[in-house]
FILUMDREN-25834 format. One record per residue (C-alpha): x, y negated, z. Coordinates in steps of 0.05 Angstrom, whole numbers, plus 32768, in hexadecimal, padded with zeros to 4 digits. Each point is the difference from the previous one (the first is absolute). Example, Ala and Ser with C-alpha at 12.3 -4.5 7.8 and 13.67 -1.06 7.14 Angstrom:
<nodes>
80F6:805A:809C
801B:7FBB:7FF3
</nodes>
This chain:
<nodes>
921E:7F20:7C5B
7FE5:7FC1:801C
7FB9:8017:8009
801E:803D:802A
801F:7FD1:802C
7FBC:7FD9:8005
7FDD:803B:800B
802D:8018:803F
7FFD:7FB8:8016
7FAC:7FFC:8000
8002:8046:8021
8034:7FE1:803B
7FD3:7FC7:8000
7FC7:802F:800C
8022:802F:802E
8000:7FC0:8035
7FB6:7FE9:7FF9
8002:7FD1:7FCB
7FD4:8009:7FC8
7FFC:7FDF:7FBF
7FBD:7FDC:7FE9
7FE3:8018:7FC4
801E:7FD6:7FD4
8045:8012:800C
7FE5:804C:7FFD
7FDD:7FF4:7FBE
803C:7FD4:7FE7
8033:8041:8013
7FD6:8034:7FE6
7FF9:7FDF:7FBD
804D:7FF0:7FFB
800E:804A:8010
7FCF:801A:7FD3
801C:7FCE:7FC3
8045:8017:8014
7FF1:804A:7FF3
8003:8011:8046
7FB5:801E:8006
800C:8038:8032
801A:7FCC:802E
7FCD:7FD1:7FE8
7FC9:8035:800F
801A:800C:8046
7FFB:7FB8:8014
7FB8:8003:7FE5
7FF4:8036:802A
801F:7FDF:803B
7FD0:7FC0:7FFA
7FCB:8002:8039
7FCA:7FD1:7FDE
800C:7FFB:7FB6
7FD5:7FCC:7FDA
7FE3:8003:7FBE
8049:7FDF:7FE2
8025:803D:801F
7FD5:802F:7FDB
8002:7FDD:7FBF
8046:7FF9:8001
8006:804D:8014
7FD1:8015:7FCA
801C:7FD4:7FC5
8044:801C:8006
7FEC:8040:8016
7FD4:8005:7FBF
8040:7FE6:7FD4
8022:8041:8021
7FC4:802E:7FEB
8009:8018:8048
7FB0:8019:8006
800E:8026:8042
8012:7FBD:8021
7FCD:7FDD:7FD7
7FCC:802E:8019
801D:7FF5:804D
8002:7FBA:7FF6
7FB8:7FF2:7FE3
7FE5:8030:8033
8018:7FD5:8039
7FED:7FC0:7FD7
7FBB:8016:7FFA
7FF6:8014:8050
800A:7FBC:8008
7FD6:7FC8:7FE4
8032:7FF4:7FCE
7FF1:800D:7FB4
8034:8000:7FC7
8002:7FC9:7FCA
7FEC:800C:7FBF
8046:7FFB:7FE8
8017:802B:8033
7FC2:8033:7FF1
8010:8005:7FBC
8048:800A:8002
7FF4:8037:802D
7FCA:801F:7FD4
802D:7FF8:7FC9
8039:8025:8022
7FD3:803A:8013
7FE9:8007:7FB0
804C:7FFC:7FF1
8010:8033:8034
7FC7:8029:7FDC
7FD7:7FFD:8046
7FB8:7FFA:7FEC
7FE1:8024:8038
8023:7FCD:8030
7FE6:7FC5:7FD0
7FBD:801C:8005
8009:8004:804D
8018:7FC4:8005
7FC8:7FE0:7FD3
7FCC:8023:802A
801F:7FE4:803E
7FF9:7FBD:7FF1
7FB4:8007:7FE5
7FEB:8020:8042
8035:7FC7:8024
7FE8:7FC4:7FDD
7FBD:8011:7FDF
7FEF:7FF5:7FB4
7FED:7FB5:800D
8041:7FED:8019
8023:802B:7FC7
7FDE:7FD6:7FD4
8029:7FC8:801F
803B:8028:7FFE
8005:8006:7FB7
7FE7:8052:8008
7FE5:8002:7FB9
8042:7FE2:7FDE
801E:8027:8023
7FDB:8044:7FEA
800B:7FF0:7FB9
804F:7FF2:800F
7FFF:8043:8021
7FDA:8028:7FC6
8037:7FE4:7FD2
8035:8012:802C
7FE1:8045:8002
7FF0:8001:7FB4
804E:7FF1:7FEF
8020:8035:8032
</nodes>
């Protein structure tokens, strides 16, 4: 109940031409995801004009916990169009979420996209090879 009141207050504040700073938006989005209001949190995420790395990381982390592949793909596409890349832990979480949902074409597409975006040299620092071995383990237990 309190989350809906806070969301209504933020909408009223936004209508009065006050834009909350990124820290407040990230905190609000994280609290909405944590309290189980993922649809509201995702709508707040879409309303953020210029999201930063933490905005994307928060959304990916929570959407991976929910195994919401459609919204994960939307957030990742938006994130990679900007100069941001997921953190190692978040990237692992997204891959495991896709493996759990038996979405292997999306996993290979995501891996290919990361190879193209980052290059093989950067991926070695990103932990790509350990990630591939853990991905093979996840595929084998499926």
